[in-house]
C-alpha angles and dihedrals in degrees: 000000000000126000114205123202144060123288091228085075109087089213094056093041095052089053093047092050093044093051089047091055092043090053091237113156109235133159114220118224106193099209121156124223086220114034096031098032095139093050090048091048091054088062099036115011092205090057099219123161125249102037120173124203108202124216086258091055096253114149114224127180140185117065094241094052091045090051091051087057092048091051089056090052096047121098118242094264093051104047115123103207123076115250097214112090096229093048090046092054091048090049091051092051091052093047091047092054092047091051091050088054089052093048093049092047090053091049094054092045093049091047092052098040105032106032121069112249093242090057098049114112108217098196089058092046089050091052092051090046088056093048091051093052091046092052091052093045091055093041092051089057093049097049096044093101097055108134097192094319132012098249106024141300100336133047115264130188093282089056094044096048094043093051094043091049094049094048090049095050092044091053097043100037108025092155090058107034109058117187089209089064091052107039096160092050092045091052092047089049092049093050091047095047090054093058123100094244094054092045090052089054103040126186102257 
């Protein structure tokens, strides 16, 4: 399999880390949706990161759908979603909040970097800013019991996505996302970033 996209994308990075933990062989093709648009389009004309090329040559996209595929390929000891319904629902809530935080971070970054200053709509930016902080406030409450991980003695998808999201927001919006305001998330992120899988798939 081949994973296409840059690891500075939280969506690409969570797939890369997950596949590493699931022991799924996957070559990483670090193509940018900006600087290498044409090369990316030659693989996937809609240019969406991450893109996965399966061993059969099927092109998949969207990190959630790719991770569903990975979960089906992973052996029992390497699956990343809890089996029990109550734990599964809790994991999905945590993942959902982390993905909202990623989405709102991307919206703010794109507004700042891609739209001319005279065309930026501050009320909309303020609303997205509020949504981002709300997502992290709720996520902070939900990850507070991690010891060391949310669902046992190894990181699962809720841990991975939360840690990846927090690192991404902290790097991209340091003036908005303050680790001191989210001590549980900051601790979870630090633990995750020190693991072999995260080191193998660095934010870059």
